[in-house]
C-alpha positions in Angstrom: 58.9 -22.1 -13.5 59.2 -20.9 -9.9 57.5 -17.6 -10.8 54.6 -19.5 -12.4 54.3 -21.8 -9.3 54.3 -18.8 -7.0 51.5 -17.1 -9.1 49.4 -20.3 -8.8 49.9 -20.5 -5.1 49.0 -16.8 -4.7 45.8 -17.2 -6.7 44.8 -20.3 -4.6 45.5 -18.3 -1.4 43.2 -15.5 -2.6 40.4 -17.9 -3.4 40.8 -19.7 0.0 40.8 -16.3 1.8 37.7 -15.1 0.0 35.6 -17.9 1.4 37.3 -19.5 4.5 37.3 -23.3 4.7 34.8 -24.8 7.1 34.7 -28.1 8.8 31.0 -28.4 8.2 28.6 -27.0 5.6 27.0 -23.6 5.9 23.6 -23.5 7.5 21.5 -21.6 5.1 18.0 -20.6 6.0 15.3 -20.5 3.4 12.1 -18.4 3.5 9.8 -16.8 0.9 7.1 -17.4 -1.5 6.9 -18.3 -5.2 8.5 -17.6 -7.6 11.5 -16.8 -5.3 11.2 -19.8 -3.0 9.2 -22.9 -3.9 9.3 -26.2 -1.9 8.7 -29.6 -3.5 9.0 -32.2 -0.8 12.5 -31.7 0.7 13.7 -29.8 -2.4 13.8 -26.0 -2.7 13.8 -24.1 -5.9 13.0 -20.6 -7.2 14.7 -17.4 -8.2 16.4 -16.9 -4.8 17.6 -20.5 -4.6 19.0 -20.5 -8.2 20.9 -17.3 -7.5 22.3 -18.7 -4.3 23.3 -22.0 -5.9 25.1 -20.2 -8.6 27.0 -18.1 -6.0 27.8 -21.2 -3.9 29.1 -23.1 -7.0 31.3 -20.2 -8.0 32.9 -20.2 -4.5 33.0 -24.0 -4.0 30.8 -23.7 -0.9 29.0 -26.6 0.7 25.8 -25.9 2.5 22.6 -27.3 3.9 19.2 -25.7 3.5 17.0 -25.1 6.6 13.4 -24.0 6.1 12.2 -21.1 8.2 8.6 -20.3 9.3 8.7 -16.6 8.6 11.2 -13.9 7.4 11.2 -12.5 11.0 12.1 -16.0 12.4 14.8 -16.4 9.8 16.4 -13.0 10.6 16.2 -13.8 14.3 18.1 -17.1 13.7 20.8 -15.2 11.8 21.1 -12.7 14.5 21.4 -15.4 17.2 24.1 -17.3 15.1 21.9 -20.3 14.5 22.1 -19.7 10.7 25.1 -18.5 8.7 22.9 -17.0 6.0 19.2 -16.4 5.2 18.2 -16.8 1.5 14.9 -15.6 -0.1 13.1 -12.5 -1.1 14.3 -10.7 2.1 13.5 -7.0 1.8 16.2 -4.7 3.0 14.2 -2.3 5.2 15.3 0.5 7.5 14.0 -1.4 10.5 16.0 -4.5 9.6 19.1 -2.6 8.9 18.8 -0.9 12.3 19.3 -4.2 14.0 22.9 -4.2 15.2 23.5 -8.0 14.7 22.0 -8.3 11.2 23.5 -7.2 7.9 22.7 -7.7 4.2 24.5 -8.4 1.0 24.3 -6.3 -2.1 20.7 -6.4 -3.4 20.3 -9.1 -6.0 16.8 -8.2 -7.0 14.8 -5.0 -7.3 11.0 -5.0 -7.0 8.0 -3.0 -5.7 5.5 -3.6 -3.0 2.1 -4.5 -4.5 -1.5 -3.9 -3.3 -4.4 -6.2 -4.1 -7.9 -4.9 -4.2 -11.3 -6.6 -4.7 -12.3 -7.3 -8.3 -16.0 -7.0 -7.8 -17.9 -3.9 -6.5 -18.5 -3.7 -2.7 -21.9 -4.5 -1.3 -24.6 -1.8 -1.2 -24.1 -1.1 2.5 -20.3 -0.5 1.9 -21.2 1.8 -1.1 -23.6 3.8 1.1 -20.8 4.5 3.5 -19.4 7.1 1.1 -22.2 9.4 2.1 -20.9 9.3 5.7 -17.4 10.3 4.8 -16.0 13.6 5.9 -16.1 15.2 2.4 -19.9 14.5 2.1 -20.8 15.3 5.7 -18.8 18.6 5.7 -20.4 19.7 2.4 -23.9 19.1 3.9 -23.0 21.0 7.1 -21.6 23.9 5.1 -24.7 24.0 2.9 -27.1 24.0 5.8 -25.0 26.6 7.6 -25.0 29.0 4.6 -28.7 28.5 4.0 -29.5 29.1 7.6 -27.4 32.3 7.7 -29.1 33.7 4.6 -32.5 32.6 5.7 -32.1 34.5 9.1 -30.9 37.6 7.3 -33.8 37.6 4.9 -36.3 37.0 7.7 -34.9 39.9 9.8 -35.1 42.2 6.8 -38.6 41.2 5.6 -40.6 40.1 8.7 -42.2 43.6 9.3 -43.1 44.7 5.8 -43.5 41.3 4.2 -44.9 39.1 7.0 -47.2 37.2 4.6 -44.2 35.5 2.9 -41.9 35.7 5.9 -44.0 35.4 9.1 -42.9 37.2 12.2 -42.8 33.9 14.1 -39.2 32.7 14.3 -39.4 29.1 13.0 -41.8 29.7 10.1 -40.1 32.9 9.2 -36.5 31.4 9.1 -37.8 28.3 7.4 -39.3 30.4 4.6 -36.0 32.4 4.4 -34.0 29.2 4.0 -36.4 28.0 1.3 -35.9 31.3 -0.5 -32.1 30.9 -0.2 -32.2 27.4 -1.5 -34.4 28.3 -4.5 -32.0 31.2 -5.3 -28.9 29.0 -4.9 -30.2 26.4 -7.3 -31.4 29.1 -9.8 -34.9 27.4 -9.9 -36.7 30.7 -9.2 -40.2 29.5 -8.2 -41.2 33.1 -7.4 -43.4 32.1 -4.4 -41.1 34.0 -2.1 -39.5 37.3 -2.9 -38.1 40.3 -0.9 -39.8 43.7 -1.0 -37.5 45.8 1.2 -34.3 47.5 0.0 -32.3 45.6 2.7 -33.9 42.3 1.6 -33.1 42.9 -2.0 -29.6 43.9 -1.2 -29.0 40.7 0.8 -30.5 38.8 -2.1 -28.2 40.5 -4.6 -25.2 39.6 -2.6 -26.4 36.1 -2.1 -26.9 35.6 -5.8 -23.3 36.6 -6.6 -21.9 34.5 -3.7 -23.9 31.5 -4.8 -22.4 31.6 -8.2 -19.0 31.3 -6.6 -19.8 29.0 -3.7 -22.1 26.5 -5.3 -19.3 24.5 -6.9 -17.2 24.1 -3.8 -20.2 23.4 -1.6 -21.5 20.6 -3.8 -18.1 19.1 -4.6 -18.1 16.7 -1.7 -21.7 15.6 -2.5 -20.8 15.1 -6.2 -17.8 13.1 -5.3 -19.8 10.8 -3.0 -22.5 10.3 -5.7 -19.9 9.5 -8.3 -18.3 6.9 -6.0 -21.7 5.4 -5.2 -22.8 5.1 -8.8 -19.5 3.7 -10.0 -19.5 1.0 -7.3 -16.2 2.1 -5.8 -15.8 2.3 -2.1 -14.6 5.3 -0.1 -11.0 4.6 1.0 -7.8 3.1 -0.3 -8.9 2.2 -3.7 -7.6 5.1 -5.8 -4.2 5.8 -4.2 -1.7 4.7 -1.6 -2.8 7.5 0.7 -6.3 6.2 0.8 -5.2 3.0 2.6 -4.8 5.0 5.9 -6.9 3.5 8.7 -8.2 0.8 6.3 -8.1 -2.9 7.1 -5.3 -4.6 5.2 -4.1 -8.2 5.3 -0.4 -8.8 5.4 1.8 -11.9 5.8 3.2 -11.8 9.3 6.9 -10.9 9.6 7.2 -9.5 6.0 8.0 -6.0 4.9 4.3 -5.5 4.1 3.6 -5.5 7.8 6.2 -2.8 8.3 4.7 -0.7 5.4 1.2 -1.1 6.8 2.3 0.0 10.2 4.1 3.0 8.8 1.0 3.9 6.8 -1.2 3.8 9.9 -3.4 1.0 8.5 -5.4 -1.6 10.5 -3.3 -4.7 10.2 -4.7 -8.2 9.9 -1.7 -10.6 10.0 -1.9 -14.0 8.3 0.5 -16.9 7.6 0.7 -16.8 3.8 -0.4 -14.9 0.7 -3.3 -17.3 0.0 -4.8 -16.6 3.4 -4.6 -12.9 2.8 -6.3 -13.1 -0.5 -9.0 -15.3 1.1 -9.6 -12.5 3.6 -9.9 -10.0 0.8 -12.4 -12.1 -1.2 -14.6 -12.6 1.8 -14.7 -8.8 2.4 -12.9 -9.0 5.8 -10.2 -6.6 4.6 -10.1 -3.8 2.1 -6.7 -4.6 0.6 -3.7 -7.0 0.7 -0.1 -5.8 0.8 2.7 -8.0 -0.5 5.6 -8.0 -2.9 4.5 -7.3 -6.4 6.4 -10.0 -8.3 5.0 -12.7 -5.9 1.5 -11.3 -6.4 1.8 -11.4 -10.2 3.1 -14.9 -10.1 0.2 -16.0 -7.8 -2.4 -14.3 -10.0 -1.0 -15.9 -13.1 -1.3 -19.3 -11.4 -4.8 -18.6 -10.1 -6.5 -16.5 -12.8 -10.0 -17.0 -11.4 -9.4 -15.1 -8.1 -11.8 -12.2 -7.5 -9.0 -9.7 -6.9 -7.0 -7.2 -9.0 -3.5 -5.7 -8.7 -3.7 -1.9 -7.9 -1.9 0.4 -10.4 0.0 2.0 -7.5 2.6 0.6 -5.1 3.7 1.6 -1.6 7.5 1.4 -1.9 10.5 0.1 -3.8 11.8 -3.2 -2.6 15.4 -4.5 -2.6 16.1 -8.1 -1.9 19.3 -9.3 -0.3 20.7 -12.2 1.7 20.8 -11.7 5.5 23.9 -12.5 7.5 25.8 -11.3 10.5 27.9 -8.1 10.5 31.6 -8.7 9.8 30.8 -12.1 8.4 33.7 -13.5 6.2 30.9 -14.4 3.7 30.0 -10.8 3.0 32.7 -9.8 0.5 32.7 -12.9 -1.7 28.9 -12.8 -1.7 28.8 -9.2 -2.8 31.4 -9.8 -5.5 29.4 -12.7 -6.9 26.1 -10.8 -6.8 27.6 -7.9 -8.7 29.2 -10.2 -11.3 25.9 -11.9 -11.8 24.1 -8.6 -12.2 26.6 -7.3 -14.8 26.5 -10.5 -16.8 22.7 -10.4 -16.6 22.7 -13.9 -15.2 20.2 -12.9 -12.4 17.9 -11.4 -15.1 18.0 -14.6 -17.0 17.2 -16.6 -13.9 14.3 -14.3 -13.0 13.0 -14.5 -16.6 12.5 -18.3 -16.3 10.0 -17.8 -13.6 8.4 -14.4 -14.1 7.8 -14.3 -17.9 
């Protein structure tokens, strides 16, 4: 009997040491967007809140929820000791981990960053911009340079014995030489200009062989620009993540999307919430929106008539955890509860109620 009593007391001691008793409830900050955090009056719900409430119930923890303006503001409150914990889709990023007075629990949710693009084709002026991109401009410059070089060589070789077709005057002679080079390059072969000297014919023979090799690379940029123009796509970050560089993107201030945009050297337009970012995209003020992919999917499902689409690529993997101070007595019991919920697929079940 004594042995049984001692075991019960030992178990109770372990439970109490796992989550220390407090004279007042934990101050738990809440921040995020649907489906992770949703506010209905004074009540909070969503994936993050359901996970936290399950953890709190398992550990017999009393708490009060305190809404936060932005993730950055919530993390600052944890760092300064005004909050015991920050709950929501808080991405564990290198910049946040580098803060000495902020720590994170084990990730309770794994996601990806998402990119929203316009659904409709850009206006005509935006489409014409593809012809002023470096690929198109460099191709035109290379083509003009090659034609000018061949034109000068042909003129120098033909101007004395073939001055009728290639006049001795510099401008008319070089112009006729460039015309001959262009006709030869395109294999049109009008026959209105032709070399008669051995040197001229030799230059022409070399140019014919070179044009067969060079024509594809010279015209590649122009062909790409015409393809983009006719398809209605814009030149920039539409096709891949790399294309977002130096493009205008809308991000929600204080989120990991802002950090990703800064790292990708994008032109950041910071707004207060996802709906504002999408409005900027629909009005053509930005080229893309960067936000967490699950939240984007949930928003698009709730608003199917929006003129935007989810890009097939993402910028980074996202891991969500709860923020707290380093060496907090909450850390170990929270980690244990998160891992138990992951292994039992309880978190997956909670997420399924909102996402599917």
